[in-house]
C-alpha beads as a LAMMPS data file, in Angstrom:
LAMMPS data file: protein, C-alpha beads

90 atoms
89 bonds

1 atom types
1 bond types

-500.0 500.0 xlo xhi
-500.0 500.0 ylo yhi
-500.0 500.0 zlo zhi

Masses

1 110.0

Atoms # bond

1 1 1 0.000 0.000 0.000
2 1 1 1.252 3.500 -0.748
3 1 1 -0.123 6.997 -0.641
4 1 1 -0.787 8.924 -3.848
5 1 1 1.990 11.263 -4.923
6 1 1 1.523 14.838 -3.794
7 1 1 3.756 17.892 -3.782
8 1 1 4.025 18.792 -0.118
9 1 1 7.055 21.041 -0.416
10 1 1 5.307 24.333 0.406
11 1 1 3.454 23.064 3.518
12 1 1 6.630 21.241 4.542
13 1 1 8.656 24.455 4.247
14 1 1 6.014 26.369 6.217
15 1 1 6.046 23.718 8.937
16 1 1 9.844 23.820 9.094
17 1 1 9.804 27.596 9.437
18 1 1 7.016 27.514 12.048
19 1 1 8.774 24.929 14.214
20 1 1 12.372 26.137 13.835
21 1 1 12.199 28.178 17.032
22 1 1 9.867 28.376 20.012
23 1 1 7.040 30.803 19.367
24 1 1 3.677 31.918 20.629
25 1 1 0.552 31.907 18.503
26 1 1 -1.883 34.708 19.221
27 1 1 -5.422 34.413 17.955
28 1 1 -7.181 37.415 16.493
29 1 1 -10.396 38.639 18.094
30 1 1 -12.370 37.004 15.264
31 1 1 -10.641 33.639 15.733
32 1 1 -11.073 33.327 19.501
33 1 1 -14.766 32.297 19.449
34 1 1 -13.991 29.702 16.777
35 1 1 -11.120 28.342 18.868
36 1 1 -13.422 28.013 21.878
37 1 1 -15.934 26.131 19.691
38 1 1 -13.277 23.683 18.475
39 1 1 -12.089 23.093 22.044
40 1 1 -15.637 22.627 23.321
41 1 1 -16.559 20.054 20.659
42 1 1 -13.282 18.191 21.148
43 1 1 -13.963 18.032 24.892
44 1 1 -17.558 16.859 24.357
45 1 1 -16.424 14.144 21.959
46 1 1 -13.619 13.093 24.289
47 1 1 -16.046 12.730 27.181
48 1 1 -18.733 10.992 25.107
49 1 1 -16.712 8.352 23.287
50 1 1 -15.333 5.148 24.752
51 1 1 -11.710 5.541 25.862
52 1 1 -10.430 3.432 22.974
53 1 1 -11.939 5.917 20.519
54 1 1 -11.487 9.102 22.541
55 1 1 -7.697 8.794 22.445
56 1 1 -7.790 9.524 18.711
57 1 1 -9.280 12.982 19.239
58 1 1 -7.590 13.854 22.525
59 1 1 -5.484 16.663 21.065
60 1 1 -7.844 17.712 18.252
61 1 1 -8.076 21.346 19.358
62 1 1 -4.300 21.833 19.671
63 1 1 -3.672 20.055 16.367
64 1 1 -6.284 22.247 14.679
65 1 1 -4.495 25.345 15.947
66 1 1 -1.141 23.979 14.738
67 1 1 -2.494 23.279 11.260
68 1 1 -4.056 26.747 11.123
69 1 1 -0.719 28.299 12.104
70 1 1 1.133 26.340 9.403
71 1 1 -1.402 27.324 6.747
72 1 1 -1.284 30.959 7.845
73 1 1 2.525 30.857 7.712
74 1 1 2.394 29.497 4.175
75 1 1 -0.027 32.229 3.070
76 1 1 2.057 34.872 4.833
77 1 1 5.222 33.586 3.161
78 1 1 3.515 33.639 -0.240
79 1 1 2.735 37.319 0.359
80 1 1 6.381 38.053 1.110
81 1 1 6.287 38.202 4.892
82 1 1 7.669 35.864 7.518
83 1 1 7.123 37.387 10.954
84 1 1 3.538 38.582 11.054
85 1 1 1.710 35.292 11.456
86 1 1 3.245 34.141 14.707
87 1 1 3.981 37.554 16.143
88 1 1 0.852 39.342 14.928
89 1 1 -1.821 36.699 15.312
90 1 1 -3.516 33.986 13.338

Bonds

1 1 1 2
2 1 2 3
3 1 3 4
4 1 4 5
5 1 5 6
6 1 6 7
7 1 7 8
8 1 8 9
9 1 9 10
10 1 10 11
11 1 11 12
12 1 12 13
13 1 13 14
14 1 14 15
15 1 15 16
16 1 16 17
17 1 17 18
18 1 18 19
19 1 19 20
20 1 20 21
21 1 21 22
22 1 22 23
23 1 23 24
24 1 24 25
25 1 25 26
26 1 26 27
27 1 27 28
28 1 28 29
29 1 29 30
30 1 30 31
31 1 31 32
32 1 32 33
33 1 33 34
34 1 34 35
35 1 35 36
36 1 36 37
37 1 37 38
38 1 38 39
39 1 39 40
40 1 40 41
41 1 41 42
42 1 42 43
43 1 43 44
44 1 44 45
45 1 45 46
46 1 46 47
47 1 47 48
48 1 48 49
49 1 49 50
50 1 50 51
51 1 51 52
52 1 52 53
53 1 53 54
54 1 54 55
55 1 55 56
56 1 56 57
57 1 57 58
58 1 58 59
59 1 59 60
60 1 60 61
61 1 61 62
62 1 62 63
63 1 63 64
64 1 64 65
65 1 65 66
66 1 66 67
67 1 67 68
68 1 68 69
69 1 69 70
70 1 70 71
71 1 71 72
72 1 72 73
73 1 73 74
74 1 74 75
75 1 75 76
76 1 76 77
77 1 77 78
78 1 78 79
79 1 79 80
80 1 80 81
81 1 81 82
82 1 82 83
83 1 83 84
84 1 84 85
85 1 85 86
86 1 86 87
87 1 87 88
88 1 88 89
89 1 89 90
């Protein structure tokens, strides 16, 4: 079995840049309610599912934020910037 071929160079570069040094992600005012919604649903699912299934979504909220940060970094890089995403908010 193998995965289909895909060009992941741009997301890979964005991930490398985003994880090269410790940083803090700051959510914009518009993103905060959405973040709370993701966290709430992840918690509800985690508490509702059997333990053997709940472990698969245990860190859903944090992983969602990480993916959002990587995608924002890629968009920011495509626009010619590199510091605004992490330092200025997602």
